[in-house]
C-alpha positions in Angstrom: -16.6 -49.4 31.2 -17.8 -46.8 33.8 -17.4 -49.2 36.7 -13.9 -50.2 35.7 -12.8 -46.6 35.0 -14.3 -45.4 38.3 -12.8 -48.2 40.3 -9.3 -47.8 38.9 -9.4 -44.0 39.2 -10.5 -44.2 42.9 -7.9 -46.9 43.7 -5.2 -44.7 42.2 -6.3 -41.6 44.0 -6.5 -43.6 47.3 -2.9 -44.8 46.8 -1.7 -41.3 46.1 -3.5 -40.0 49.2 -1.8 -42.8 51.4 1.6 -41.9 49.9 0.9 -38.2 50.7 -0.2 -38.9 54.2 2.9 -41.1 54.8 5.4 -38.6 53.4 4.0 -35.8 55.5 3.5 -37.7 58.7 -0.3 -37.6 58.4 -0.4 -33.7 58.2 -1.6 -33.5 54.5 -4.2 -35.5 52.4 -6.4 -35.3 49.4 -10.0 -34.4 49.7 -11.4 -37.8 48.7 -15.1 -37.2 49.6 -16.4 -35.5 46.6 -14.2 -37.3 44.2 -16.4 -40.5 44.1 -19.3 -38.5 42.6 -17.0 -36.5 40.3 -15.3 -39.6 38.9 -18.7 -41.3 38.3 -19.9 -38.2 36.4 -16.8 -38.1 34.3 -17.1 -41.7 33.2 -20.9 -42.0 33.1 -22.1 -38.5 31.9 -19.3 -37.6 29.5 -21.4 -35.0 27.6 -23.0 -33.3 30.6 -21.7 -29.7 31.2 -21.1 -30.4 34.8 -18.8 -33.3 34.3 -16.4 -31.3 32.0 -13.0 -31.1 33.6 -12.9 -27.2 33.7 -16.2 -27.1 35.5 -15.3 -29.9 38.0 -12.0 -28.5 38.9 -13.3 -25.0 39.3 -16.2 -26.4 41.6 -13.6 -28.4 43.7 -11.5 -25.3 44.1 -14.4 -23.0 45.1 -15.7 -25.7 47.6 -12.2 -26.0 49.0 -11.8 -22.3 49.5 -15.1 -22.0 51.1 -14.4 -24.8 53.5 -11.0 -23.4 54.4 -12.6 -20.0 55.1 -15.3 -21.5 57.3 -12.7 -23.4 59.3 -11.2 -20.0 60.4 -14.4 -18.7 61.9 -14.1 -18.8 65.7 -16.3 -21.3 67.6 -17.9 -18.5 69.5 -19.7 -17.5 66.3 -20.2 -20.9 64.6 -21.0 -24.2 66.4 -18.3 -26.8 66.2 -20.6 -29.3 64.5 -21.2 -27.0 61.6 -17.5 -26.3 61.2 -16.7 -30.0 61.1 -19.6 -30.7 58.7 -18.6 -28.0 56.3 -14.9 -27.6 56.8 
């Protein structure tokens, strides 16, 4: 059931991402990178503390805020390749 649930969830998120990109002219999208591992944890490790919704949502929120803050650091202080990799 985990394979079916993960596939269906990621297909749905991908469709929502494409709809958002189309409606905003490509300016906005969903962070789909970490969601593959997150969905697998939710369906495969349901009793693990890290896969509980409150922990995963808070973790994604913290990671997004950190990435956004790093993207504002000027390239004179932070090399471009680090900013791309993190932000």
